[in-house]
Phi, psi and omega in degrees: 000327180293322179298320176303315180293322181290332180278353182292144186300319179296317182290321176295323175298314181294318180300315179291322178299314180294322177295315179296324175297319184291315180299320181295314176302320181296308183289331176293329178288333181270351184294146179272123180236127172277147173278115182246150173294134183298325183292323180284331183285340184261353179281145177290150183220131179218105173056035180087001183245152173289132184242095184224154170105311186219161178250137176277128180232102183297144177263110183267005185294334178274344183279323187298315175304320178289329177290317177297320178301312178302314184295312185299312182295322180286322178291320171301318178293329178287320174294315183294316182293333186252002181282130174293139185257014182293319185243156179292327186296313182292323175295323175295322177297319176297317178294324175296316179299315178298317181298321175296322178291325179291323179296315177302321182288319178299319179290320183294320189269357182285149175214000000 
């Protein structure tokens, strides 16, 4: 009965959490820490250069159409590759799916 209680998910989670906290405290005491000036530790750093003034904010607006294109094509290829060819009904469903994917790609790439 004791084994059943120790293997229950909440008890196992708490036991593992405590073990990991003990290991974390042990290794944090052994960790090598440089004494740094607090002002230097809070400054931004980018590839060895001082980085001040502005934040770089990438623009993903051009990325998303290509990501959707990639996803639609690969899911369509997966459907085509895995459709059973024994019956005409499943083949017809695959053709309808591919037609829907083509229409979706036309809608995605129109401008």
